[in-house]
N, C-alpha and C positions, 0 to 999 in steps of 0.2 A: 504494500500500500504506500508507494512512494508518491503517488499523486492523490489529489482530492477525489472523493467519490460522492455520488448522489445519495439521497435518503433511501431510494429504492435498492441500490446496490448494498448499502450498509445493512438494511433490513434483511436482505437475503443472506448476508454473511452470518448474521447472528440468529436467524430463524424467527424473526419477529415481524409484525405488520408495521407498515409505515405510520399508521395511526397511533401505534404504541410509542414509537419514537417521538412523534409530535406531542403526545401526552407527557412523556418524560421531559421534553423541552418546556412544556407549560409548568411542570413541577420544579423546574430549575436543576434537573439532574443531567441534562444533555444540552450542549450548546454547539450549533454549527460553527465550523471554522470560519466560514464566510458565506455570503450569498452571491449568486450571479446577478447580473444587471436585471434579469427577468424575475429575480426574487427566489430562485431555487436554492435550497440548502445544499451546502457542500461540507464534507467531513474529512478529517485526516485520520491517521492510524490510531490516535489516542481515543477516538470515539468508540471504536470497536472494543478496546480494552475496558473503557468505562461501562459499556453495555454488558459485557461479560461479567464484570464485577457486580452490576445491578442484578443480573440473572442469578448469580451464585448467592448473593445476599438474600434475595427474595426466596430462593429455595430453602434457606435456613430460617425463614420466617421474619426477617427484619422488615419493618414498615418502611414505606417510601420516605417518610420524614427522617427516620434513623439513617437510611441509606444516604439521603442528602447530606446529613451531618457528617457521615463518614467520608463521603466524597469531598466535602468542603475541607475536612481535615487533611486529606491527601493532597489537595491542590494548594492550599495556602496555610496549613498548620493552624487553623483557626480554633481548633479544639485542643484542650490540654489532655494529658494522659488519663486523668481521673474521669473526664467526661466520656472518653472513648471506652474505658473499662466499664463504666456504668452502663453504657448502651449494650455492650457485649454481655455483661453479667445479667442484665434484664432478660435478654433473649435466652441465655443459657438456663436461667431459672424456668422459663417456659418449657424448654426441652426436657429438663429434669422432671417437671410436673407430668408431662406426657409419658416419659419413661417410667415414672413411678406407677402410673396406672397400669402399664403392661407388666411390670414386676409384681405388682399386687395380684393381678390376674394369674400370673404364672405360679405364684406362691399358693394361691387358693386352689389352683388345679393340682398342685403337688399334694396339698393336704387332702383333697378329695380322693385322689388316687391312693394315697397312703391309707385312708380310711377303708376304701374298697379292699385293699390288700389285707387288712387286718380281719376282714369279714369273709374271706374267700376260702375257708377251710374245706368246703365241699366242692370247690371248683376242680375239674379234671387237671391232671398234671400237665398235659400239653398246653392247655389254656393258661395255666399258671405261668408257664415259660414265656408265652407271648406277652402276658400281662407284665411280667418282671422286666422284659425288654422295654416296654412302653414306659414303665415307672422309672427305669434307669435313665432313659433319654429325657424325659420331661422333668424329673425331679433331681436325679443325680444324688450320689452320696454327698452328704453335707461336707465331708472332709476332702472329697475329690470329685468335684463336678466334672461332667464330660467336657472334653476340650472341643473347640469349634469344629475341628475336622471330623470328630466322631459324631457330633450333632448333625453336621452336614450330611454324612453318610446315611444317617437315619432319615433325614428329610428327603433325600434322593430316593431311598428305598420306598418310603411311604407314598411318594408322588408317582412312583413307577417311571422316573426319568432314566434315560440311558446314560446319563452322566456318571462317571465313576473315577475315583482317584487312580485306579489301576490303568484304566484306559488313557488317562491324561498323563501318566508317568513320563516325566521329562519334557512334556509339551509346555508346561507352565514355567519352567525354569527361567526363561528370559524375563518373566514378569516379577520375579522375586526382587524385593527391595526397591521396587519402582513406586514413585509417588502416584497415588490414584485418588480421583474424586468419584463419589457414587451419589446419585440422586434419583428420586422417583418422579415420574411425570405421567400422570394418569395410570395406565396399566403397564407402563414401560419402566424399566430400570436402565439408567445410563451409567456406564462405567468409563470414565475418561482416564486413560493411562498417559501420564505426562512424560512421554518419550516417543520420538519419531524414528527410532532406529528400525532397520529392516528386521532384526531379530524379534522385536516386540510385535511388529505387524504380522510376521509369519506365525508367531505363537497365537495371536488372536484369530487369525484366519483359520488356523488348524482347529482351534476350539470351536469356532462357528461351523466349520465343515463337519466336525465329528457330531455336532448336535443338530445338523440340518434335517436329519430324518426322524428326530425324536417327536413323538405324537403329543407329548405333554406340553410343549410350547412351540411357537413358531420359530423359524430359523433366525438366529441372531444376525444383526446387521452391523457392518463396520463402516465408519465414515472418517475421512480425513478431518482433522481439527487443527486449529491454529496452534494449540498447545501440545498436541500429541495425536493419539488414536482414540476414537470414540466407539465403544462397543455397546450396542443397544439390544436388550432382550425385551420381548413383548409378551403380553398375555398374563393370565392369572398366576402362572408359575414362573414368571420372570424373576421373582425374588430368589430363585435358586442360584442364579448367577451372581446376584449381590452377595449372597451368603458364601459362595465360592471365593469371591475376591476378598471378603472379610476374613475368611479362613486362611487364605494365602497371605494376607497382611499379618495375621497373628503368627503364622509360621515364620515369616520373615523376621518379626520382632524376636522370636525365640531362636533364631538362627537354625531353623529346622525346615527350611524351604528347599524342596528338591524338584 
């Protein structure tokens, strides 16, 4: 983007409507670099970076007012550190509230299954075995909860997906220790790997190809992105791929990524 581009070109780059960009301008979030004699808006490369920042902040639940304050801070350092931290802490508290709701539901599910286990003395042995597996995956031993990879294996098995760690052995190695952004959009999960190397592209292409025939979810799609490679999984079971990359991230942190 060495030259100025029109609002339509900019909108296509970031996947937004031109009306959205005009609205951001009304809110003071986006400013054209200049206008033509006919009044058409023109933008430089900073505009795309600003829009991607807005999109990412919105996915995290920041209000446009807060995003405007953060952008203002970036541009002219008008906010002090305490104000920036206060904005981020407020949003983090909202996330913790939502997370707590899910953790409470998981805990109550654990208690319910534990109660069932205590009352199942007359359940056949083979049924007990299946129940024990469910209990282990949902509740886990309080001293040794299942790791993300084990939980992912159970989710894959339960949804009848063809994905498996054995099938992917070696395929995901180039993705280890890579910086990744994950976000949900409608029924899609987007995984952005911040790396444009051919090894990363090949790994993601292999993953998409291996899962192309799976009936549990549509074929994942790959797209070029300014910051790396965007892997998009669609449908009700798209969350499987988000869990896969979360498991991969945890393995990287534990130096157990293969």
